[in-house]
DSSP file (Angstrom, degrees, kcal/mol; ACC not computed):
  #  RESIDUE AA STRUCTURE BP1 BP2  ACC     N-H-->O    O-->H-N    N-H-->O    O-->H-N    TCO  KAPPA ALPHA  PHI   PSI    X-CA   Y-CA   Z-CA
    1    1 A M              0   0    0      0, 0.0     2,-0.6     0, 0.0     7,-0.2   0.000 360.0 360.0 360.0 141.1    3.2  -22.8  -15.1
    2    2 A N    >>  -     0   0    0      5,-0.9     4,-1.4     8,-0.5     3,-0.6  -0.873 360.0-150.3 -92.6 124.9    4.0  -19.2  -16.1
    3    3 A E  T 34 S+     0   0    0     -2,-0.6    -1,-0.1     1,-0.2     5,-0.0   0.671  84.1  77.7 -62.8 -22.5    4.8  -17.2  -13.0
    4    4 A S  T 34 S+     0   0    0      1,-0.2    -1,-0.2     3,-0.1    -2,-0.0   0.874 115.3  11.6 -61.7 -40.7    3.6  -14.0  -14.5
    5    5 A N  T <4 S-     0   0    0     -3,-0.6    -1,-0.2     2,-0.1    -2,-0.2   0.536  94.5-127.1-113.6 -11.1   -0.1  -14.8  -13.9
    6    6 A G     <  +     0   0    0     -4,-1.4    26,-0.4     1,-0.2     2,-0.3   0.430  57.8 143.2  80.0  -0.9    0.0  -17.9  -11.6
    7    7 A C    >   -     0   0    0     -5,-0.3    -5,-0.9     1,-0.1     3,-0.7  -0.549  48.1-147.1 -80.6 128.6   -2.2  -20.0  -13.8
    8    8 A V  T 3  S+     0   0    0     22,-3.0    -1,-0.1    -2,-0.3    23,-0.1   0.685  98.8  52.0 -71.0 -11.8   -1.2  -23.7  -13.9
    9    9 A F  T 3  S+     0   0    0     21,-0.2     7,-2.5    19,-0.1     2,-0.4   0.621  82.4 109.9 -94.3 -14.6   -2.4  -24.0  -17.5
   10   10 A D  B <   +A   15   0A   0     -3,-0.7    -8,-0.5     5,-0.2     5,-0.2  -0.515  37.3 175.8 -74.3 118.7   -0.4  -21.0  -18.9
   11   11 A R        -     0   0    0      3,-2.6     2,-2.9    -2,-0.4     4,-0.1  -0.103  45.0-119.0-107.0  33.0    2.3  -22.0  -21.1
   12   12 A I  S    S+     0   0    0      1,-0.2    -1,-0.1     2,-0.1    -2,-0.0  -0.336 110.3  34.2  56.4 -59.9    3.4  -18.5  -22.1
   13   13 A T  S    S+     0   0    0     -2,-2.9     2,-0.3    -3,-0.0    -1,-0.2   0.572 131.4  15.0 -95.6  -3.7    2.7  -18.9  -25.8
   14   14 A S        -     0   0    0     -5,-0.1    -3,-2.6     6,-0.0     2,-0.5  -0.888  69.2-116.9-151.4-179.0   -0.4  -21.2  -25.3
   15   15 A C  B     -A   10   0A   0      3,-0.3    -5,-0.2    -2,-0.3    -6,-0.1  -0.990   9.7-157.6-126.2 122.8   -2.9  -22.4  -22.9
   16   16 A S  S    S+     0   0    0     -7,-2.5    -6,-0.1    -2,-0.5     3,-0.1   0.537  90.9  53.4 -80.5  -0.3   -3.1  -26.1  -22.0
   17   17 A A  S    S+     0   0    0      1,-0.3     2,-0.3    -8,-0.2    -1,-0.2   0.818 120.8   6.7 -96.9 -41.6   -6.7  -26.0  -20.9
   18   18 A I        -     0   0    0      2,-0.3    -3,-0.3     1,-0.1    -1,-0.3  -0.931  67.0-118.6-142.4 165.0   -8.2  -24.4  -23.9
   19   19 A V  S    S+     0   0    0     -2,-0.3    -4,-0.2    -3,-0.1    -1,-0.1   0.896  88.8  85.8 -71.9 -43.3   -7.3  -23.4  -27.5
   20   20 A C  S    S-     0   0    0      1,-0.1     2,-0.4    -6,-0.1    -2,-0.3  -0.182  70.6-146.7 -55.7 149.4   -8.0  -19.8  -27.1
   21   21 A R        +     0   0    0     -7,-0.1     2,-0.3   -11,-0.0    -1,-0.1  -0.566  53.8 118.8-125.2  77.3   -5.2  -17.7  -25.6
   22   22 A S        +     0   0    0     -2,-0.4    -2,-0.1     1,-0.1    -7,-0.0  -0.880  31.9 179.5-131.8 100.3   -7.0  -15.0  -23.5
   23   23 A C    >   +     0   0    0     -2,-0.3     3,-2.2     2,-0.1     6,-0.1   0.769  48.6 108.4 -73.8 -28.2   -6.1  -15.1  -19.9
   24   24 A K  T 3  S-     0   0    0      1,-0.3    -2,-0.0     0, 0.0     0, 0.0  -0.292 102.9 -15.2 -54.7 125.9   -8.3  -12.1  -18.9
   25   25 A N  T 3  S+     0   0    0      1,-0.2    -1,-0.3    -2,-0.1     2,-0.2   0.731  89.1 174.2  47.9  32.0  -11.3  -13.3  -17.0
   26   26 A C    X   -     0   0    0     -3,-2.2     3,-0.9     1,-0.1    -1,-0.2  -0.477  31.7-145.2 -77.1 143.7  -10.7  -16.9  -18.1
   27   27 A V  T 3  S+     0   0    0      1,-0.2    -1,-0.1    -2,-0.2    -2,-0.1   0.541  97.5  58.3 -83.3  -6.1  -13.0  -19.4  -16.3
   28   28 A F  T 3  S+     0   0    0     -5,-0.1    -1,-0.2     2,-0.0   -19,-0.1   0.431  72.5 130.4-106.9   4.0  -10.2  -22.0  -16.3
   29   29 A Y    <   +     0   0    0     -3,-0.9     2,-0.3    -6,-0.1   -22,-0.1  -0.324  30.7 166.3 -54.6 131.7   -7.7  -19.9  -14.3
   30   30 A K        -     0   0    0      4,-0.0   -22,-3.0     3,-0.0   -21,-0.2  -0.895  30.1-136.1-158.4 123.3   -6.4  -22.0  -11.5
   31   31 A T     >  -     0   0    0     -2,-0.3     4,-2.3   -24,-0.2     5,-0.2  -0.249  32.7-108.8 -66.2 160.7   -3.5  -21.6   -9.1
   32   32 A K  H  > S+     0   0    0    -26,-0.4     4,-2.5     1,-0.2     5,-0.2   0.913 121.2  46.9 -55.0 -48.7   -1.3  -24.6   -8.3
   33   33 A S  H  > S+     0   0    0      2,-0.2     4,-2.4     1,-0.2    -1,-0.2   0.918 111.8  51.2 -61.3 -47.1   -2.7  -24.8   -4.7
   34   34 A K  H  > S+     0   0    0      2,-0.2     4,-2.5     1,-0.2    -1,-0.2   0.865 108.9  51.8 -57.3 -42.1   -6.3  -24.5   -6.0
   35   35 A L  H  X S+     0   0    0     -4,-2.3     4,-2.8     2,-0.2     5,-0.2   0.933 109.9  47.0 -64.4 -49.3   -5.7  -27.3   -8.5
   36   36 A E  H  X S+     0   0    0     -4,-2.5     4,-1.9     2,-0.2    -2,-0.2   0.918 111.9  50.8 -63.7 -37.5   -4.3  -29.7   -5.8
   37   37 A K  H  X S+     0   0    0     -4,-2.4     4,-2.2     2,-0.2    -2,-0.2   0.922 111.5  50.3 -66.8 -39.5   -7.3  -28.9   -3.4
   38   38 A D  H  X S+     0   0    0     -4,-2.5     4,-2.9     1,-0.2     5,-0.2   0.964 111.6  46.1 -54.8 -54.3   -9.7  -29.6   -6.4
   39   39 A R  H  X S+     0   0    0     -4,-2.8     4,-2.0     1,-0.2    -1,-0.2   0.862 111.8  50.5 -62.8 -35.4   -8.0  -32.9   -7.1
   40   40 A A  H  X S+     0   0    0     -4,-1.9     4,-2.0    -5,-0.2    -1,-0.2   0.860 112.1  48.9 -74.5 -37.6   -8.0  -33.9   -3.4
   41   41 A T  H  X S+     0   0    0     -4,-2.2     4,-2.6     2,-0.2    -2,-0.2   0.961 110.0  51.9 -61.6 -52.2  -11.8  -33.0   -3.2
   42   42 A A  H  X S+     0   0    0     -4,-2.9     4,-2.4     1,-0.2    -2,-0.2   0.903 110.6  47.1 -60.9 -43.7  -12.5  -35.0   -6.3
   43   43 A L  H  X S+     0   0    0     -4,-2.0     4,-2.7     2,-0.2     5,-0.2   0.916 109.6  54.3 -61.7 -42.5  -10.7  -38.2   -4.8
   44   44 A T  H  X S+     0   0    0     -4,-2.0     4,-1.0     1,-0.2    -2,-0.2   0.943 109.5  47.5 -55.8 -46.9  -12.5  -37.8   -1.6
   45   45 A R  H >< S+     0   0    0     -4,-2.6     3,-0.5     1,-0.2     4,-0.4   0.916 113.3  47.2 -62.9 -44.4  -15.7  -37.9   -3.5
   46   46 A I  H >< S+     0   0    0     -4,-2.4     3,-1.0     1,-0.2    -1,-0.2   0.849 108.6  53.0 -69.1 -30.5  -14.8  -40.8   -5.5
   47   47 A R  H 3< S+     0   0    0     -4,-2.7    -1,-0.2     1,-0.2    -2,-0.2   0.711 102.6  61.7 -76.1 -16.1  -13.6  -42.8   -2.5
   48   48 A S  T << S+     0   0    0     -4,-1.0    -1,-0.2    -3,-0.5    -2,-0.2   0.641  90.5  93.8 -81.1 -11.0  -17.0  -42.1   -0.8
   49   49 A L  S <  S-     0   0    0     -3,-1.0     5,-0.0    -4,-0.4    -3,-0.0  -0.336  94.6 -81.5 -80.8 160.6  -18.8  -44.0   -3.7
   50   50 A P     >  -     0   0    0      0, 0.0     4,-2.2     0, 0.0     3,-0.3  -0.252  43.3-114.6 -61.6 150.4  -19.7  -47.7   -3.6
   51   51 A N  H  > S+     0   0    0      1,-0.2     4,-2.7     2,-0.2     5,-0.2   0.864 115.6  59.7 -66.6 -32.5  -16.6  -50.0   -4.5
   52   52 A T  H  > S+     0   0    0      1,-0.2     4,-2.1     2,-0.2    -1,-0.2   0.940 110.5  41.2 -60.5 -45.9  -18.4  -51.2   -7.8
   53   53 A L  H  > S+     0   0    0     -3,-0.3     4,-2.2     1,-0.2    -1,-0.2   0.860 112.8  54.6 -76.1 -30.5  -18.5  -47.5   -9.1
   54   54 A Q  H  X S+     0   0    0     -4,-2.2     4,-2.4     2,-0.2    -2,-0.2   0.914 108.6  49.6 -63.0 -38.6  -15.0  -46.8   -7.8
   55   55 A S  H  X S+     0   0    0     -4,-2.7     4,-2.4     1,-0.2     5,-0.3   0.931 110.1  49.2 -66.4 -43.8  -13.8  -49.7   -9.7
   56   56 A Y  H  X S+     0   0    0     -4,-2.1     4,-2.3    -5,-0.2    -1,-0.2   0.905 111.8  49.3 -58.7 -40.0  -15.5  -48.6  -12.9
   57   57 A I  H  X>S+     0   0    0     -4,-2.2     4,-3.0     1,-0.2     5,-0.6   0.906 111.1  49.9 -66.8 -41.3  -14.1  -45.1  -12.6
   58   58 A A  H  X5S+     0   0    0     -4,-2.4     6,-3.2     1,-0.2     4,-1.2   0.876 112.7  45.3 -66.5 -36.7  -10.6  -46.4  -12.0
   59   59 A E  H  X5S+     0   0    0     -4,-2.4     4,-0.6     4,-0.3    -2,-0.2   0.933 119.1  42.4 -70.8 -46.4  -10.8  -48.7  -15.0
   60   60 A K  H  <5S+     0   0    0     -4,-2.3    -2,-0.2    -5,-0.3    -3,-0.2   0.916 131.7  18.1 -68.1 -43.5  -12.3  -46.0  -17.3
   61   61 A Y  H  <5S+     0   0    0     -4,-3.0    -3,-0.2    -5,-0.2    -2,-0.2   0.723 130.8  37.3-112.2 -24.7  -10.2  -42.9  -16.2
   62   62 A Y  H ><<S-     0   0    0     -4,-1.2     3,-1.8    -5,-0.6    -3,-0.2   0.085 102.2-107.3-121.1  21.5   -7.1  -44.3  -14.5
   63   63 A A  T 3< S-     0   0    0     -4,-0.6    -4,-0.3     1,-0.3    -3,-0.1   0.820  79.2 -55.5  56.0  33.1   -6.1  -47.4  -16.2
   64   64 A G  T 3  S+     0   0    0     -6,-3.2    -1,-0.3     1,-0.3    -5,-0.2   0.395  93.8 151.9  86.4  -6.0   -7.3  -49.6  -13.4
   65   65 A R    <   -     0   0    0     -3,-1.8    -1,-0.3    -7,-0.5     2,-0.2  -0.423  52.0-114.6 -60.2 125.8   -5.1  -47.8  -10.8
   66   66 A V              0   0    0      1,-0.2    -1,-0.1    -2,-0.1   -11,-0.1  -0.477 360.0 360.0 -68.0 129.3   -6.7  -48.1   -7.3
   67   67 A L              0   0    0     -2,-0.2    -1,-0.2   -13,-0.1   -20,-0.1   0.456 360.0 360.0 -88.4 360.0   -7.7  -44.6   -6.1
């Protein structure tokens, strides 16, 4: 993360979220704390799903790791 603008995707010479390198008004701008909060919200949502769907998601996106 580049400390100059606080975005977790900013790699100073490039952006790890998109190919374009324009930080001004970027819709992907996200601070570390916001990223962590969003990930926790997503996992809470996944854990609320039926076990069969949780297993499907774990296999497809997390190499079978239990969420």
